[in-house]
N, C-alpha and C positions, 0 to 999 in steps of 0.2 A: 179417692175410691169415687166413682160416680153415684150421685144420691138417686133414688128412683121415689117419686111422688106420686100421688095419685092425680094433683094438677100440676100443670108446670108454671112456674112463678114468672108474672109479667114484669117486663122491664118498666124502670121508674120513668115517670113522665119527664119529656126533655132529654131523654138519651137513647142513643142508638145501642142496641144490644141485640147481635147474633146467636142463636142457640140451635144447637143441631138435636131434634128431639127424636129418639127412635120409640115407637109404640112398640109393646112388648106383650105378652099374654095378660089376662085379667084388666086390661085398661089401664096397665102402668105405663108412666112414661120416664125415660132415663133421660136426664139432663147430662149429657157430657162436656158442657161448656165449663170446665173446671180449670185452673191454672195449671201449667205444664212447666216441670222442672228439666234442668240439662242434665245430661249424662254426667258430668262432672259432680253435679250435686248428688246425683243419686248415688254414685259410687262412693261418695265421701261418708254415708252413713255407717257406723261402726257395726252395725247390726248386720248390715249387708256384707259390709267388706269381709269380715273374718270368715263366713260360711263358704264364700265364693273362693276365697285364697286356699282353701284346703282342697279345691278342686283343680286349681291351676297348677300346671308343672313350671320348673324353672325356665324352661324356653317359652312358655306361656307368658311369665313375669318378665324376660328380657324384652319381649314382642310391645308388650303393655306400656313398658316405662318410655317406649320411644316414640308412642302416640302422639304425645302433648305434654306440655309443661305440668298442667294439672294432674295427668295420669301417671307422671312420673313421681310426682309428690305423693300420690296416693298410694303406690304399688312398690317404690324403692323399699320402703321397710320390710314388706312381704319377702321381697329377693334377698336380701340380707339378713333376715331372721335367723336363718341356720347356715352355718358355713363348716365345709369340710376342707381341709388342707393336707397334703401330703408334704414330705420335706423338699421334693423337688420343685414344687407348684411357687415357690416363696418370690421368685424375682418378678414374675407376671401379674401376681395376686396381692403380695401384700402392701403395695403403695395405696390400694384402694382403701385401705383401713383409714387412712388420713381423712377421708370424707364420708365414709359410710358406716366406720367403726360403732358409732353410737346405736346404730341399729341392730347390730347383732346381740342376740339374746342366748343362742345356742351355738360353741364352737366343738368342734371334733377334729382331732389333729393325730395324725400318723407319722411316727419317727421324727419328731419335731425337736430340734435340740434347744437347749434352755434359752439362749440369747434370742433366738426366734419366737418362742413361746412368751418372754417378757415384752418384746417388741407388740405383738398381737394385743397383749392383756392391757398395754397402756392406752390403747384406743378403743377398746370394746368396754367401756363405762357400764353399759346397761346389761352386761353380760350376767344370767343366772345359771346357765348350766355349761360344765366343762368335761370333755370327754379326751382322755390322754391314753393313745395307744402305743405301746412299743417304745415308750418313753424313758430315758435315761434321767433319773432325778434324784437330787440328794437331799437330805433332812435340811440343810439350811435353804435349798432351793425352794423346798415345800412351805418351809417358815416365809420365806420371801413371796411366794405365790399367796400365801394367806394375807400377806399385807397390801400386795396389789389389788386382788379381788376378794376382799372380805365377805361381798355381798352374796356369794355363791351359794346357791341352793341345790344343786345336782354337781357332783364331782365322782368321775369315775377315772381310776388310775390303773393302768397295766403297766410295770416297768419292764424295760428291756435287758436289765442286766441279769445274767445268768451264770453261775448262781449268785446271788447278791449276798453280800456280808449282812447281817442283821442290824447292823448299826449305819448301813449305808443310806438307809431312807427308812427313818421311822415312822411311824403312823401318829405318833404325839403332835405335831404341828398342826394336824386337820382339826385340833379342838379350838383352833383360833376361828374357824368358820360358825360364826355363831347362828347363822341362819340357814345352816345345811340340813336337808330334809332327805336326800337320797346320796347314799356314800357306797362306792364299790372299791374293793381294794385287791389288786391281783398281783401279789408279790411273792413268788416261789421262795419263802425261806422262813425261819422261825419267829413267831410274832409273841410277844408276851400277853398274857391275859390283863395285865395291867395297863397295857396301851389301849385295848380295846375299851377297857371299863373307863379310861380316861376321857376318851372320844365321847363314850355315850353319856359320860356325868357332865360334860362341858357344852355338848350340842343338844340344847334342850328340846330343840324341834326337829330332831332327827326321826324319821319314820320309817326308813328303808336301810338296811345294812347288808352288804353283800361281802364274803370273804373268800378268796381263793388264796390259799397260803400252803406251805408246806407241813409245819408243825405248831401247834399251839402250844405254848410251854408256860410252866409258871415263872421260869428265870432263864436267862440266855447261858449258853455254856461259856465258861470263863475263857476258854481258847479263843473262842469267836468273838468275844467281847474286846479281848485284847489284840485283836488283829483287823485292822482296818485299812486298805489300802497302803500297806505297808507301815504303818504306824503302830508302834509297839508301847511306845511310853505313855503310861495312863494319864500323865498330866497334858499330853498333846492330843489325845482322845477327847479330854473335856472340852478344848478348842474346837475340835471339828464337829461334836455332837452333843445336842442337850443331855442333861443328866436324865438316867432312866427314872420314871416317875413311879409311886407306888400309892396305889389308891385304897384308901380304907373303906372295907365293906360298909360300914356304919355311918350314919349321919347324912346320907345323901338319899333322897326320894327314887323311886323307880322312875324308868326312862319312859320318853314317849314311843319307844321303838313299836313299830307294828308288824314289819316284815324283816326275816333272818334269813339269810342264805348262806350256806356252807358249803363249799367246793373242795374236795380233795384236801381234805384238812386231818391230818393225824394228831392225836393227843402225844403230848410228850411224856417223857418218865416222872412218875410222882415223887416229889421230895420226901413226902412221908407215906410208904406205900402201903395201901389196904384195900385187897381186892374185893372187899365187901361193901366198899362205900363208892360212891360216884369220884369220877375224876374230879379234883380239885377246880380245874379250868371250868370244866361243864358246871358244876356247883355255883360258882361265882359269876359266871355269866347269866345263867337263867335265874339267879336270885334277884336279879336287878331289871328282869324283863318279863314282868308277869303280865303284861297286856298285848302279847303277841297274838296276832290274827294268822299270820302265815309264816311256816316253818319249811324250809327247803333244805336237804341233805342229798348232795351228790358227790360221786366219784370214789375214791378210796378211802376207808376210815378204818378206825379200830375202836370204834364205840361199843362198848359193853351192853350187856342188858341192865345193868343197874344205872349206866350214863341215860341210855333211854328214858327209864323211870324217872329220873330227875329231871329231864328236859320237859315232860308233858305233865309233869306233877302239878296240880292246882292250876294248869293253864285252861281255864275254863272259856277265855274268850278266844282260843284257836278255832278258826273257820277252815283253814286250808292245810293241808299236810301234803309234801311232795317229796318223794323220795325215789332215786334213780342211781342205784348201785350196782355196778357190774363187777365189782371185787370188794370182797369183805375180810378184813384179817383181824386177829386179836394182837394185842401187844407182843406175842409171841411169834408171829408170823403165821399163825395156823389159819386155814380158813374156817369161818364159823357160819353159821345160820342168820338170818335177819328176823326170825320170828321173835326176836326180844324186842324189836321195834314194834311189831304188831299186836304183841302183847301189851306194850306200854301205851298204845292208842287205844286199846280196847277198854283199857282200865281208866284213861282219863279224856279230857277233850269231849265233853258231852254234847257241845254245840259243833260238832264239826260238820261242815257243808261240801267242801270238795277233798276227796282222797284220791291222790296220785301217787301209785307204786310201780316204776317200771323198772324191767331188768333186774329183777331182784333173787338172786340164787339163795338156793337152799331154805326156801320157804315152803309152806304146804297149804292145800287148800283147806284144812281145817282151821288154821291159824287165821286165814282170809274170812273164813265164815264167822269165827268169832266177833271180829271188828264190825262185818256187815249186821251181825245180830244185834249189837249194842248201840248202833249209831242210826238213830230213826229219822234224822233230818237230812240224810246225804241227798245232795243234788247233782253232783258230779263225781262219776269213777272211772278212773282212768288206770287200767291194771295190764298195760301190754306186755306180752311174752314173760308172763309169770305162772307160778302154779295156781292162780285163780280158777275154780272149776266150778262144777254143777252144783256143791255143797254150798259154796259162797253165793252162786247167783241165786239159788233158790231163797237164801236167807235174805238177799237184798230184795227179791222180787217180793217177799212176803212182810215186809217191814210195816208196821201199823200205820195207818194212814195220819199225815199231819195237817196244821191248819197252813193252807197257802193263798195267794191272793185269789185262786179259783175256788176256793172253799176247802173242805177236808178231801185230801186226795193223797196219793204217793207223790213224794216230793222229788223223784229222780227226773233229771233232765238231759243229763248226758252220760253215755255209756260206752266205753270203748275197751273191748275186751280182744282186740288183735293179737293173735298169735298164741292165745290159751288154748292150748290143745285139750284141756280137760273139759270144756264147755260141748254139750251137745244140744240136740235138738231141743231135749225135754225142758232144760232151765231156759232157753231163749225162747220159748213160747211162754213160758210163765211171765218172763219180762214183758213181753208184747202184749199179752192179756191183762197186765196188773198196773202198768205204767202209764196212765193217761196223758201225762204232761211231757212225756219222751220227745224231744227235739233233735237229738243226734245219737244215731246208734252205729257202732262198728263192730260186724262179726267175722271181718276177714280173717281167715287162718285159724278159725277153730273148726269143730267137727258138726257145727250146726249149718243147715242152709242144704240138706236134702230135700226131697219131696215130702216128707213128714212134717217138716216145718210148715207147709204151706196148705196141708189138708185140714180138714174140720170146718165147723161152721161158726164156731165162736167168733164173734167180731174182734178185731183189735182195736181198743179204744185210742191208741197213740196215733193212728192212721191220719187223723185230720190234724195232728200237731207237728209229727215228723217233718224236719226239714232238711236232715241230712242222712243219707243211708250208703252204708258200704257192706256188701254182701255177697258171699260165696254162691253158685247154684252148683251143688254137687251131686253125684250120681248116687243112688241108693247104697252101693257098698262102699261109699267113701270113707266111712267111719272106720270099718274093718281094715281098708287099704292103708288109711293114715296112721293106724296104730303100729302096723307091721313096719311102715316107713319110719316111725320113730325109735324102733328098737333096732332092726336090722335094714340092710339097704334090699329094697323091693324093686321088683320090675315095675315099670310103667305100664299099668292097665290099658286096654284099647279105649278109645273114646266112645261113650255110650250116652248121645244126646236123649231128651225125654221124649216119649211118644207125644202126639198132638194133644190128648186129653190131659196129660201131666202138665204139659205146656201151658195148657189153658187156665189150670189151678195155680200156676205160679204166676202167671200175666194177671190174674183177678186179683191176688193177694197184692202183687205190686202196684197196680193201678189205683188201689185203694188210699196210697200216700199221695194225695191231692194238693199237700202244702210244699211239697220237695221243692228245695234250691239246688240240692246236689246231688247226684245219685252215681255210685262206683258198683258195678256188677263184675264179677270174675267167676272163676270156678272150672273144674272139668267138664260141667254139663254146660256151661255157659254157651250161646249161640246168640248171633244177631237175631235171631228171630223171636226171642224170648218176648220182646217189646216191639212192636212194629208201629205204635204211635205212642207218642209221648205227649199229646195233647191233655192228657189226664192230670198233669202238674202244669198249670198255666204261668207258675213263677220260677220253673226250672232256669237255671244259669250256667250249670256245669253239668256235664255227663262224661264218665269214663266207663268203656266197655272193653273187657279183656276176653276174647273168645279164641280157645286152643284148637289147633287142626292137625291132621295127622302127619302130614309130610314134612321134612326138613329141607327138602329140595330149593335151591336158591330161585328156581322159576317159579315154584309154587308160592314162595314167599313174595315176590314181586306181584304175582296174580291176586294174591290175597290182599295186599296193600291196597291195589287199584279198586278191587271190588269193596273193601270196607270205605274207601273215601266216596265211591259213587253211592254207597247205601246211606253214607252219612248225609251226603248232599240232598237226597231225597228226603230224609228224615228231619233235618235240621237246616233248611233254607235260610240264608243270611247269616249263619253262625260262621263262628270261625273254628275250621276243622283241621286236624292232623292225625296222621297214623303211623305206626311203628312196629317193628317186630321185636318181641322179647322173648324170655325163656321164664317159665313159672314152673317150679318143680320139675325142671330138666324137659319142659314141654314146650314146643315153639307155640307161640301165641301171637294174635294181632291185636294191638292196643289200639283203641280209637278214644279220641277226645275230642269233645265239642263244647265251646263256651260262647257266652252271648258277647261279651267283649273281654279286651285284654285286662280290663280292670277287675273282672270277675274275681272274687276271692270268697269261696264257700266252705273250703275244706282247710 
């Protein structure tokens, strides 16, 4: 960097020295006669290479390696750092592995046969992440994989066999990956709890485990064990697959596991059935994972109330819980509610920071309210399309303040209640008035958003912090009409845009959000005149506006699209604009999107 001095340095006697000196304010003289470095040397600095490589596309890297021999040396490792192959790409792409395979760190393969996989692995000696999609893999091949690439730290496997036999591809060979940190196993068949525990016990550095399986069982069904690829002799089976392991629950320390994801996994029949006790598989799994920080359960399951209690009992380290259940059944096949999960969370997990519960049937606002009442440090709440309502949101808005980086304040940072029909203006106002750190708010599909939300003179402390806002602008009678739609098929009411004085109230409130990066406005009373100037948020990078109109005529649609684009060009010069027609609640709607660049991602 140029140096600024009060007095320019004099050249030594007998030497020639030219220096360009620029005079600045306060009589400072800047000496810019400093050594210059070449581009090759500049780009060879690792601290500059890595951030710059994150912004370059693969086409950019391909162009860069053709500039010079020096640039080829600099950028080739980044071009081949992550590779993706489909089965049909092998003829023209595989030969490059001879020269560039040692640069590959992450390899993603789709529908690759074993012999091609083995070929690639022989040349990717620096590989640390392997993703196998729709792959056919046997237990012995998985053992060979562990011998070829024992250094793997990330391993994601999705098997193509359907339905595979339980012994065709066992999980146990994964225990040979001693450096494994992230393991994903998607095999739609029965999996023994002992196989999972054996991997947890053997892979001492494992941080994340994700399972998408059919059924978690204590032992495999005898008929399934004795039939694999037509082999029925038990002596021949022993030659094809390893012996089934049995893990002792005593004598080994708890695992390093921090994240556990469980997708569409049913609990198998109990060997000793006792409905008053948690399922043995649940008990054994969570007995050895006391340091979890995140638990995610999704899809179909038959987890009972006592099983939920066992999961979260004494799990003081858990900070994030995510549940996405569309179907919930018992072992007998009867639908049940998910309040057992909410009750278990209420009783445990005192350090919970992020709570995500989407598409949960048969729950109640009261059960959600109990969770909100006892969790004082919540920072993120996402409860899309649930029974989460005014009672729960009231509890969330009035949680006691906690110590944050900004001092003592309400800790909520993100709130997503999209599709929660029990939420009204009353509880939404409480959130806006009591959560000064709120940076993301989604009220779409709720009964909040009428003029009552925007009235009042009390300021919204979160206005200076909010970065993402999704909101409906609804007519005054929307709450009554929305209730009727929820119970019966109701006729669409005529459009009733707000009067100019009401639009001024809405505009004043919206313009108070000066830190917005992304804005989405919809609703029955939404018009493109609600906001006529978006300069109030100088950091704004993405805007989505959805305004309904009366006629469903094709000509009207074309005119609305043209008018919307013309209005957009005036409001957002030099932005990337698009417009289309859509239907929201059976109402023809003009949808307008404006983004600063194609790389914009704020939603």
